C-alpha positions as CSV (number, residue, x, y, z in Angstrom):
1,M,0.0,12.0,-23.0
2,T,3.5,12.7,-23.8
3,E,5.7,10.4,-25.6
4,P,8.9,9.6,-24.1
5,G,12.3,11.5,-25.7
6,D,15.5,10.2,-25.3
7,L,15.3,6.5,-24.9
8,A,18.6,5.8,-23.1
9,D,17.3,7.7,-20.1
10,P,14.7,6.2,-18.1
11,L,13.1,8.7,-16.8
12,P,11.1,10.2,-19.8
13,L,9.7,6.8,-20.6
14,A,9.0,6.3,-16.5
15,A,7.1,9.6,-16.8
16,A,5.1,9.1,-19.7
17,L,4.0,5.4,-18.3
18,I,2.9,6.9,-15.1
19,R,1.0,9.4,-16.8
20,C,-1.2,6.5,-17.9
21,P,-3.7,5.4,-15.3
22,S,-3.5,1.8,-15.8
23,V,-5.0,0.7,-12.9
24,T,-6.0,-3.0,-13.6
25,P,-7.3,-4.0,-15.8
26,E,-7.4,-0.8,-17.7
27,D,-4.6,-0.1,-20.2
28,A,-4.9,3.6,-20.4
29,G,-2.6,3.6,-23.4
30,A,0.4,2.3,-21.4
31,Q,1.4,-0.4,-23.9
32,R,0.6,2.0,-26.5
33,V,3.6,4.2,-25.4
34,L,5.7,1.3,-24.7
35,A,5.3,-0.3,-28.0
36,A,6.1,2.9,-29.7
37,A,9.3,3.4,-27.4
38,L,10.3,-0.2,-28.5
39,T,9.5,0.2,-32.2
40,R,11.9,2.9,-32.2
41,L,14.5,0.7,-31.1
42,G,13.9,-1.9,-33.8
43,F,11.6,-4.3,-32.0
44,A,8.8,-5.8,-33.8
45,C,6.0,-5.7,-31.7
46,S,2.8,-8.3,-31.1
47,E,-0.2,-6.7,-29.2
48,L,-1.9,-9.8,-27.7
49,T,-5.6,-9.2,-26.1
50,Y,-7.1,-11.8,-23.9
51,G,-10.7,-10.9,-22.3
52,Q,-10.2,-7.3,-21.1
53,V,-6.6,-7.5,-20.8
54,R,-3.9,-6.0,-23.2
55,N,-0.5,-7.5,-23.6
56,L,2.4,-6.7,-25.5
57,Y,5.3,-9.5,-26.5
58,A,8.0,-7.4,-28.3
59,R,11.5,-8.9,-29.9
60,I,14.7,-8.0,-31.6
61,G,17.3,-10.4,-33.0
62,S,17.3,-13.4,-34.8
63,G,16.9,-17.1,-33.4
64,R,15.3,-18.1,-30.0
65,P,15.7,-15.3,-27.4
66,V,18.1,-15.8,-25.1
67,L,16.8,-13.3,-22.6
68,C,13.3,-12.2,-22.0
69,F,12.5,-9.3,-19.8
70,A,8.9,-9.8,-18.3
71,G,7.0,-7.1,-16.2
72,H,3.5,-5.4,-16.2
73,T,2.2,-2.1,-16.9
74,D,-1.1,-2.3,-14.8
75,V,-1.0,-0.9,-11.4
76,V,-2.9,-0.9,-7.9
77,P,-5.4,1.9,-7.2
78,P,-4.3,5.2,-5.3
79,G,-5.9,3.9,-2.7
80,A,-7.2,6.0,0.3
81,G,-3.8,7.3,1.6
82,A,-2.9,10.6,1.7
83,W,-1.1,11.7,-1.9
84,T,1.2,14.8,-1.8
85,V,1.1,14.9,-5.4
86,D,-1.0,13.5,-8.5
87,P,-1.0,9.8,-8.8
88,F,-0.9,9.8,-11.9
89,G,1.0,13.2,-12.8
90,A,4.8,11.9,-12.7
91,E,5.9,14.8,-10.5
92,L,9.6,15.2,-9.9
93,R,10.6,17.0,-6.8
94,D,14.0,16.7,-5.4
95,G,15.3,14.2,-7.4
96,L,12.3,11.8,-7.2
97,L,9.7,10.9,-9.6
98,Y,6.4,10.3,-7.8
99,G,3.5,8.3,-8.9
100,R,1.7,5.2,-8.8
101,G,3.7,2.7,-10.6
102,A,7.0,4.4,-10.3
103,V,8.6,1.4,-8.4
104,D,6.1,-1.4,-9.2
105,M,6.6,-1.7,-12.0
106,K,6.8,1.1,-14.8
107,G,10.0,2.4,-13.5
108,N,11.6,-1.0,-13.8
109,I,10.4,-1.5,-17.3
110,A,12.0,2.4,-18.3
111,A,15.0,1.4,-16.8
112,F,15.1,-2.2,-19.0
113,V,14.3,-0.1,-22.4
114,A,17.0,2.6,-21.2
115,A,19.4,-0.5,-21.2
116,L,18.4,-1.6,-24.3
117,A,18.9,1.7,-26.2
118,A,22.4,1.8,-24.9
119,W,22.8,-1.9,-25.2
120,L,21.5,-1.9,-29.2
121,G,23.6,1.8,-29.5
122,R,27.0,-0.2,-28.8
123,H,26.1,-2.9,-31.3
124,G,25.0,-0.6,-34.1
125,G,21.5,-1.5,-33.7
126,R,22.0,-5.1,-34.4
127,P,22.0,-7.3,-31.4
128,P,24.4,-10.2,-31.3
129,V,21.4,-12.4,-29.6
130,A,17.5,-12.2,-29.8
131,V,15.9,-10.4,-26.8
132,A,12.5,-10.2,-25.8
133,L,10.0,-8.8,-23.6
134,L,6.8,-9.8,-22.1
135,I,4.6,-7.2,-20.6
136,T,1.2,-7.9,-19.3
137,G,-1.8,-5.7,-18.2
138,D,-2.8,-8.2,-15.8
139,E,-0.4,-8.9,-13.0
140,E,-2.1,-6.9,-10.1
141,G,-5.4,-8.4,-10.7
142,E,-6.8,-11.7,-11.3
143,A,-3.7,-12.8,-13.5
144,V,-5.9,-14.9,-16.0
145,D,-5.6,-13.0,-19.1
146,G,-2.2,-12.2,-18.8
147,T,1.4,-13.9,-18.6
148,A,0.1,-17.0,-18.2
149,K,-2.1,-16.8,-21.6
150,V,0.8,-14.7,-23.4
151,L,3.4,-17.9,-22.3
152,E,0.7,-20.4,-24.2
153,W,1.0,-18.0,-27.4
154,M,5.0,-18.1,-27.1
155,A,5.4,-21.5,-26.7
156,A,3.1,-22.0,-29.9
157,Q,5.6,-19.6,-31.8
158,R,8.7,-21.4,-30.2
159,E,9.6,-17.9,-28.4
160,I,10.1,-19.4,-25.1
161,P,13.5,-17.8,-24.2
162,G,16.4,-19.2,-22.3
163,F,16.3,-17.2,-19.5
164,C,13.7,-14.8,-17.9
165,L,14.2,-11.7,-16.0
166,V,11.4,-10.4,-14.0
167,G,11.6,-6.8,-13.2
168,E,10.1,-6.8,-9.7
169,P,11.2,-4.5,-7.1
170,T,12.9,-7.0,-5.3
171,S,15.6,-4.9,-3.7
172,V,15.3,-4.0,-0.1
173,A,17.6,-1.4,1.2
174,T,20.1,-0.8,-1.7
175,L,19.7,-1.5,-5.4
176,G,21.2,-4.5,-5.8
177,D,20.8,-6.1,-2.2
178,L,18.6,-9.3,-3.3
179,V,17.4,-11.1,-6.2
180,K,14.4,-13.8,-6.0
181,I,15.2,-17.2,-7.3
182,G,11.8,-18.8,-6.4
183,R,8.8,-18.0,-4.7
184,R,6.6,-20.0,-2.0
185,G,3.2,-21.3,-3.2
186,S,0.0,-20.0,-2.1
187,L,-3.2,-22.5,-1.5
188,S,-6.2,-21.2,0.0
189,A,-9.2,-23.0,1.6
190,R,-13.0,-22.1,2.7
191,L,-14.6,-24.7,4.6
192,V,-18.2,-24.8,5.9
193,V,-19.2,-27.5,8.5
194,E,-22.8,-28.4,8.6
195,G,-24.4,-29.5,11.8
196,T,-27.9,-29.3,13.6
197,Q,-29.4,-26.6,15.3
198,G,-30.2,-27.0,18.9
199,H,-30.8,-25.3,22.3
200,V,-27.5,-25.1,24.3
201,A,-29.4,-26.8,27.3
202,Y,-30.1,-29.9,25.2
203,P,-26.7,-30.4,23.2
204,Q,-27.6,-34.0,22.9
205,R,-30.1,-33.5,20.6
206,A,-28.0,-30.9,18.3
207,D,-24.8,-31.7,16.4
208,N,-22.3,-28.5,17.3
209,P,-20.7,-27.6,13.8
210,V,-18.3,-24.9,15.9
211,H,-16.8,-27.9,17.9
212,R,-16.3,-29.8,14.7
213,L,-14.6,-26.9,13.1
214,V,-12.6,-26.0,16.0
215,R,-11.3,-29.7,16.0
216,V,-10.4,-29.3,12.4
217,L,-8.4,-25.9,13.0
218,H,-6.5,-27.4,16.0
219,S,-5.4,-30.3,13.8
220,L,-4.4,-28.1,11.0
221,T,-2.4,-25.7,13.3
222,E,-1.0,-27.7,16.4
223,R,2.5,-28.7,14.4
224,P,4.5,-26.8,11.8
225,L,4.0,-28.0,8.1
226,D,7.9,-28.6,8.0
227,Q,11.2,-27.0,8.9
228,G,12.0,-25.2,6.0
229,T,14.5,-25.8,3.2
230,A,18.1,-24.9,1.9
231,W,16.2,-22.1,-0.2
232,F,12.9,-21.8,1.5
233,E,11.8,-20.9,5.0
234,P,9.0,-23.0,6.9
235,S,5.7,-23.4,5.1
236,T,2.9,-21.8,7.1
237,L,-0.7,-22.1,7.3
238,Q,-3.1,-18.9,8.7
239,V,-6.4,-18.9,9.5
240,T,-7.8,-15.7,8.2
241,S,-11.5,-16.1,9.1
242,V,-13.9,-17.9,11.4
243,D,-17.7,-17.1,11.0
244,V,-20.9,-18.5,12.5
245,G,-23.1,-15.7,11.9
246,N,-24.9,-16.6,15.3
247,P,-26.8,-13.5,17.0
248,A,-28.1,-16.0,19.9
249,G,-26.1,-17.0,23.1
250,N,-28.2,-19.7,23.8
251,V,-28.5,-21.2,20.4
252,I,-26.1,-24.1,18.9
253,P,-25.7,-23.0,15.0
254,P,-26.5,-24.8,11.9
255,R,-23.3,-24.3,10.4
256,A,-19.8,-22.7,11.1
257,E,-17.2,-21.8,8.5
258,A,-13.4,-21.0,8.3
259,R,-11.1,-19.7,5.8
260,W,-7.3,-20.1,5.8
261,N,-4.5,-19.9,3.5
262,I,-1.0,-21.6,3.5
263,R,2.3,-20.4,1.9
264,F,4.1,-23.4,1.1
265,N,7.8,-24.4,0.0
266,D,9.1,-26.9,-2.5
267,R,8.7,-29.9,0.3
268,H,4.8,-29.7,-0.9
269,T,2.7,-29.1,-3.8
270,A,-1.1,-27.9,-3.6
271,A,-2.1,-31.5,-4.4
272,S,-0.2,-33.0,-1.5
273,L,-1.9,-30.5,0.8
274,E,-5.4,-30.6,-0.3
275,A,-5.0,-34.4,0.2
276,W,-3.5,-33.7,3.7
277,M,-6.7,-31.4,4.5
278,R,-9.2,-33.4,3.1
279,G,-8.5,-36.2,5.4
280,I,-8.5,-34.4,8.7
281,I,-11.6,-32.5,7.4
282,A,-13.4,-35.8,6.8
283,A,-12.5,-37.5,10.3
284,A,-13.9,-34.4,12.2
285,A,-16.7,-33.0,10.2
286,P,-18.2,-35.8,7.9
287,R,-21.0,-32.9,6.5
288,H,-19.0,-30.5,5.0
289,E,-18.1,-28.4,1.7
290,V,-14.7,-27.5,1.2
291,A,-13.0,-25.6,-1.7
292,F,-9.6,-25.1,-2.4
293,S,-8.0,-22.1,-4.6
294,C,-4.1,-22.5,-5.6
295,S,-2.9,-19.4,-7.2
296,G,0.6,-20.9,-7.6
297,E,2.9,-23.6,-6.8
298,A,6.3,-23.1,-5.4
299,F,9.3,-22.8,-7.6
300,L,12.8,-22.5,-7.3
301,T,15.6,-21.9,-10.2
302,T,18.5,-23.8,-8.8
303,P,21.8,-21.6,-8.9
304,G,23.8,-22.4,-11.7
305,A,25.7,-20.8,-14.3
306,E,22.9,-18.5,-15.3
307,V,22.0,-17.2,-12.0
308,E,25.9,-16.8,-11.6
309,R,25.6,-14.6,-14.9
310,L,22.9,-12.5,-13.3
311,V,24.5,-11.9,-9.9
312,G,27.8,-11.2,-11.4
313,A,26.4,-8.6,-13.5
314,I,24.3,-7.0,-10.9
315,A,27.6,-6.9,-8.5
316,A,29.6,-5.4,-11.2
317,A,27.1,-2.5,-11.8
318,T,26.3,-1.7,-8.3
319,G,28.9,-2.6,-6.2
320,V,26.5,-5.0,-4.2
321,T,26.6,-8.8,-4.2
322,P,22.7,-9.8,-4.1
323,R,21.6,-12.1,-1.6
324,L,19.5,-14.9,-3.2
325,D,16.2,-15.1,-1.9
326,T,12.6,-17.0,-2.0
327,G,10.5,-14.8,0.3
328,G,7.6,-12.6,-0.1
329,G,4.1,-13.1,-1.9
330,T,3.5,-14.3,-5.6
331,S,4.2,-12.8,-8.7
332,D,4.0,-13.5,-12.5
333,A,7.3,-15.6,-12.2
334,R,5.2,-18.2,-10.7
335,F,3.7,-18.8,-14.6
336,I,7.1,-18.3,-16.5
337,A,8.7,-20.8,-14.2
338,R,6.5,-23.8,-15.9
339,Y,8.6,-23.1,-19.4
340,C,12.3,-21.7,-18.3
341,A,14.4,-20.7,-15.7
342,V,13.5,-17.2,-14.1
343,A,14.7,-14.7,-11.4
344,E,13.6,-11.4,-10.4
345,F,15.5,-8.2,-9.8
346,G,14.5,-4.4,-10.0
347,L,14.3,-1.2,-7.8
348,V,14.2,-1.0,-4.0
349,G,10.8,-1.6,-3.2
350,S,9.9,0.3,0.3
351,T,7.2,2.6,-1.2
352,M,5.3,0.3,-3.5
353,H,1.4,0.1,-3.2
354,Q,1.7,3.2,-0.9
355,A,0.7,6.7,-1.2
356,D,3.2,8.7,-2.5
357,E,5.0,6.0,-4.6
358,R,8.3,7.3,-5.6
359,V,11.9,6.4,-7.1
360,P,15.0,8.3,-6.8
361,V,16.0,9.1,-10.3
362,A,19.4,8.3,-9.7
363,E,18.4,4.6,-8.4
364,L,16.2,4.8,-11.7
365,R,19.7,5.4,-13.9
366,A,21.5,3.0,-11.6
367,L,19.0,0.1,-12.3
368,A,19.3,0.8,-16.4
369,R,23.0,0.5,-16.1
370,A,22.6,-2.9,-14.3
371,Y,20.2,-4.1,-16.6
372,E,22.4,-3.3,-19.3
373,R,25.5,-5.3,-17.8
374,I,22.9,-8.1,-17.8
375,L,22.3,-8.0,-21.4
376,D,26.1,-8.1,-22.0
377,A,26.3,-11.0,-19.4
378,F,23.5,-13.0,-21.4
379,A,25.0,-12.2,-24.7
380,T,28.0,-13.9,-24.4
């Protein structure tokens, strides 16, 4: 494992992080590499381990942090795709840095550290405001022992920042074209409808759970949940599985099961949607078991002075004015939004989670310059 050299250039640190095979929840030395780099810059680093997960909190400067950068060093497995390079080799080819995590999101972390190195250099190593980093090893996994736990610790230590920037790869086609200021909520359900088994020729002697389940699903999907809001697209309910497990064509089965997921905007909460679904289920299927799981509520950072600072800094650095968006899946910003205003900005994400994940070195360096501008914007 090679320690990074020049911290003002994101490439060496990004390569060093990629060479750590930190497939969630394994750390594989990634946070040690990062902590060493931050210590060189004068940061005080706190290792926070919960369960099997290693997390890192680092800060510099006095007072409450004005800005906190949040990210994750864990990555998804290389997968079964046809890699043309070692997924953890950090190979440089034709101006592109290859490796799992190059985009999601070790490259973004390295860019922020490079921005810090340049920014602190301009201030003689003494920052005008306090800045922090919250780095977890549990974003791509269960997300139980990572950011959520660190935030609880930060709150107890009075370390909650004024604003948090999550380094997710949000850009779509060009660096700086999109900033996320919210995310939809995600609510999953598993329903088992109980019936009475019987012969199809004598349905009066049975209670067909499939018919009851079909009525439930029809009621859930027959009309849109809403028409969307000013910042969110319409909420959607998608049935993902219907299972009966019945090998016989002349037998009414004793039970039927279905699963579905709702991605919902800020017109709903998980509790309100659960209450609505329970009413539908109870009316159509008196004998049932249902379980709900919410991985995150919808949240929105309403555009204001902080978002304007962020957008202005990105536009000044990249020449692109970012569009504000709330689409996509979930991220750790859903936990951060409970404590402070949060937005997400990072590299173009077109190759994340793919074979041959890669980032142009020029884009990596451009992101570092954009992050430096953001540091300036929040320091004034």
